[in-house]
LUMKOL-449724 format. One record per residue (C-alpha): y negated, x, z negated; residue in one letter. Coordinates in steps of 0.05 Angstrom, whole numbers, padded with zeros to 5 digits, always signed. Last residue first. Layout:
YXZA;...
This chain:
-00549-00150+00879E;-00531-00205+00840K;-00465-00201+00865R;-00458-00126+00852K;-00482-00156+00778I;-00431-00206+00780E;-00364-00164+00804R;-00381-00116+00746T;-00387-00180+00687E;-00319-00194+00718R;-00285-00131+00711S;-00310-00122+00638S;-00283-00198+00611F;-00217-00167+00644R;-00222-00107+00615S;-00241-00130+00550R;-00177-00177+00551V;-00131-00125+00573A;-00163-00081+00516D;-00147-00133+00461I;-00076-00148+00488I;-00059-00081+00494L;-00082-00069+00414E;-00042-00134+00388V;+00016-00112+00421I;+00005-00038+00391F;-00013-00070+00319F;+00057-00103+00330L;+00092-00040+00339F;+00052-00009+00280R;+00082-00070+00234I;+00151-00054+00259G;+00149+00022+00238C;+00121+00000+00172G;+00178-00048+00163Y;+00231+00009+00184A;+00195+00051+00136F;+00196+00000+00076W;+00261-00015+00086W;+00278+00062+00081L;+00233+00064+00014M;+00275+00002-00009D;+00342+00036+00008H;+00321+00092-00039I;+00298+00058-00098R;+00362+00013-00092Y;+00405+00080-00097S;+00437+00055-00157Q;+00461-00012-00133G;+00419-00079-00132A;+00463-00145-00142N;+00403-00182-00162A;+00331-00166-00140R;+00281-00138-00185Y;+00302-00074-00181P;+00296-00032-00250M;+00258+00028-00270L;+00212+00026-00209M;+00216-00044-00194A;+00134-00048-00189N;+00121-00023-00259V;+00181-00031-00309N;+00141-00021-00370L;+00160+00036-00432G;+00102+00065-00427A;+00134+00140-00423Y;+00178+00102-00369I;+00127+00083-00327S;+00079+00139-00339A;+00145+00185-00306P;+00151+00129-00254T;+00075+00121-00236I;+00071+00192-00221I;+00128+00232-00177G;+00164+00166-00152V;+00109+00119-00140Y;+00061+00161-00130Y;+00102+00225-00090I;+00139+00167-00055S;+00082+00132-00020A;+00055+00202-00004I;+00120+00213+00036A;+00116+00131+00064N;+00053+00146+00091G;+00071+00211+00130V;+00136+00181+00152A;+00090+00116+00179Q;+00051+00162+00215W;+00102+00203+00252M;+00145+00143+00266V;+00083+00117+00295W;+00072+00178+00333E;+00142+00189+00356I;+00134+00110+00387P;+00079+00130+00426L;+00099+00187+00458R;+00142+00169+00509L;+00088+00119+00539T;+00037+00190+00534S;+00093+00227+00572G;+00106+00167+00621I;+00034+00173+00650G;-00034+00182+00619S;-00050+00250+00580S;-00087+00286+00626E;-00147+00226+00636A;-00152+00212+00570K;-00161+00291+00547Q;-00237+00279+00523S;-00218+00236+00472G;-00182+00168+00464F;-00112+00188+00489L;-00107+00256+00440M;-00108+00203+00385A;-00048+00183+00405P;-00038+00113+00412R;-00043+00056+00354M;-00114+00057+00350S;-00166+00043+00293L;-00233+00033+00332E;-00221-00023+00384G;-00258-00074+00335C;-00195-00115+00338F;-00162-00051+00313V;-00210-00049+00265Y;-00197-00117+00241A;-00115-00103+00233L;-00132-00053+00181P;-00173-00092+00141V;-00122-00160+00153L;-00068-00138+00096F;-00117-00119+00045L;-00157-00182+00049Y;-00092-00225+00063L;-00077-00210-00013V;-00148-00226-00027H;-00139-00281+00000C;-00079-00310-00036M;-00116-00292-00101Y;-00173-00347-00091A;-00121-00399-00067M;-00080-00387-00127N;-00150-00392-00163Y;-00184-00448-00134L;-00113-00496-00142I;-00111-00473-00216D;-00192-00493-00221W;-00179-00555-00194V;-00130-00566-00256D;-00058-00556-00266N;-00039-00557-00194G;-00019-00607-00148G;+00050-00619-00120N;+00048-00605-00052R;-00012-00558-00058L;+00002-00520-00112V;+00075-00514-00096S;+00055-00482-00025S;+00007-00438-00065V;+00063-00412-00106D;+00108-00401-00052N;+00059-00370-00014V;+00040-00326-00064L;+00117-00303-00069S;+00111-00281-00002Q;+00046-00246+00006L;+00074-00210-00051V;+00144-00190-00026P;+00105-00167+00031F;+00058-00130+00008L;+00089-00064-00006S;+00096-00065+00074P;+00028-00058+00080L;+00030+00013+00053F;+00039+00054+00124S;-00025+00009+00149L;-00067+00037+00078W;-00046+00121+00109T;-00078+00099+00178Q;-00135+00078+00141L;-00137+00135+00094L;-00117+00187+00161R;-00176+00156+00209N;-00226+00154+00149R;-00209+00234+00137F;-00217+00244+00218D;-00281+00211+00214V;-00312+00269+00182C;-00329+00244+00095K;-00389+00219+00071W;-00368+00141+00092P;-00295+00158+00064S;-00317+00148-00008I;-00354+00077-00021F;-00317+00037+00026S;-00251+00077+00033F;-00248+00097-00031G;-00250+00037-00054A;-00207-00003-00010S;-00149+00051-00020M;-00151+00035-00100I;-00148-00038-00076W;-00085-00020-00036L;-00059+00015-00104T;-00083-00047-00144G;-00040-00099-00095V;+00019-00065-00100P;+00036-00049-00167M;+00007+00017-00198G;-00056+00017-00212V;-00059-00053-00244F;+00013-00061-00279L;-00002+00018-00298L;-00067-00016-00330W;-00022-00042-00379R;-00003+00015-00413G;-00016+00003-00482P;-00025-00070-00500Y;-00064-00142-00495N;-00021-00172-00437S;-00005-00235-00475G;-00053-00273-00428E;-00068-00237-00371W;-00125-00187-00385H;-00114-00127-00346L;-00097-00148-00281K;-00147-00201-00289T;-00200-00147-00303W;-00179-00107-00253A;-00181-00163-00193V;-00248-00178-00213Y;-00268-00104-00213P;-00239-00101-00139Y;-00264-00172-00121L;-00337-00160-00122S;-00354-00086-00092F;-00291-00083-00048T;-00312-00156-00014A;-00384-00122-00005V;-00361-00062+00017K;-00306-00090+00065V;-00360-00146+00093W;-00408-00085+00111L;-00358-00044+00146K;-00338+00021+00129P;-00345+00072+00187Y;-00282+00078+00230L;-00330+00108+00286L;-00388+00118+00256Q;-00387+00193+00270S;-00417+00237+00211T;-00493+00266+00206G;-00509+00227+00138T;-00562+00179+00171S;-00502+00147+00220N;-00482+00176+00289S;-00470+00148+00356T;-00429+00178+00404S;-00359+00137+00378A;-00305+00117+00433R;-00314+00172+00488D;-00302+00230+00433N;-00351+00272+00387V;-00332+00284+00313E;-00258+00287+00334D;-00194+00241+00320I;-00136+00287+00302R;-00064+00268+00326G;-00014+00286+00278L;+00018+00355+00273K;-00011+00372+00208P;+00016+00320+00176G;+00085+00334+00200V;+00104+00390+00161L;+00062+00391+00099A;+00067+00320+00085V;+00143+00314+00101I;+00149+00360+00062M;+00115+00337+00008A;+00154+00284+00009G;+00216+00318+00006V;+00206+00357-00054L;+00176+00296-00098I;+00226+00248-00072F;+00284+00302-00095G;+00249+00325-00155V;+00234+00255-00176W;+00306+00228-00163E;+00345+00285-00194Q;+00302+00262-00259F;+00309+00189-00253H;+00385+00200-00247R;+00390+00246-00310E;+00351+00189-00347P;+00404+00141-00329S;+00377+00080-00273L;+00381+00015-00300F;+00346+00057-00368W;+00300+00005-00395T;+00228-00019-00371G;+00200-00089-00401L;+00157-00126-00347F;+00176-00193-00367R;+00181-00176-00443W;+00106-00146-00436R;+00086-00212-00406N;+00117-00252-00465P;+00079-00211-00515P;+00129-00165-00555L;+00164-00189-00628D;+00216-00238-00602A;+00245-00180-00554C;+00259-00149-00620K;+00231-00077-00634I;+00269-00025-00674E;+00217+00015-00715P;+00183+00083-00690Y;+00181+00137-00746Q;+00235+00171-00717K;+00267+00135-00664Y;+00282+00054-00671A;+00310+00026-00596R;+00267-00016-00555Y;+00276-00091-00527C;+00330-00108-00579V;+00358-00175-00570D;+00342-00235-00616Q;+00295-00262-00550W;+00363-00267-00518D;+00380-00234-00441I;+00356-00164-00448P;+00359-00112-00390Y;+00405-00059-00398E;+00407+00016-00429D;+00343+00010-00478V;+00286+00052-00481L;+00261+00085-00543R;+00275+00157-00516P;+00219+00149-00478N;+00186+00220-00448L;+00248+00254-00466V;+00302+00207-00437R;+00274+00233-00366F;+00337+00287-00368S;+00346+00355-00340L;+00304+00388-00401T;+00353+00340-00444M;+00409+00368-00423M;
């Protein structure tokens, strides 16, 4: 039935990815003629959308991902620990009256203000990319999505409460696994340029700069862990209940907290990518962030479900690594603090 299918969004998509320039990339439909792949810009063929998943399967997964994602956000989200405005880690306030805990650093604002427009411009002005719907290649790809988060964190979150900033950074952290394929590709490109040399100096600088801007997106949450503001431990451990929350109970709560935060982050990603980006990609005829067909070979019909489970597992792993980093930082600070205390007592 047409009402239970996404084919109505774009009847022109082909069922299989074309392998030759003379193959059909878009079917004829009503007043729109058939389009051969040779007539498309090279970059559009690269992101060509197809019915790898049937229109009916798309509709079913669209309903499923949205319902499950909304249920997780509604049921799990309110149970996540809140960071109160007044606690022992943030006792000062800025001019707006909000706590300075997790306040955007100057370097984060400068990086976002200077790099965000440039990254958006490069995504929209690739050679051979002047076609409708190309903006999806920015807002729908992992790098573009996290740059949108960076802009929101830098210029919107300062006017919100500290709990809003914490939840935004925790969501940012949940999205980091989506950068792994991008980071791996960039490492290979930079290694090739350094090993074989680029076309010119600007080619080398471009690849290095692109690598750095992806690293920025990955390192911002880690920087707040180093600062002691973003924690992988339950929020109540840093409030007035710190004394009562220590012991075995709080230790057992740690992995549960990581799973809950990552589950909510994955739920938001599901609603955004499957609920919003996928229908927009079908309508535009573009395979944005592998929403219409997988980038890897031999992937099955359930590849998006498998990818989301992979995303969840790696996200929990990242939180565990950040937890280890946090423990090391706290141990080093505690040692230096105790040493300074002994020096002061000795002088007295």
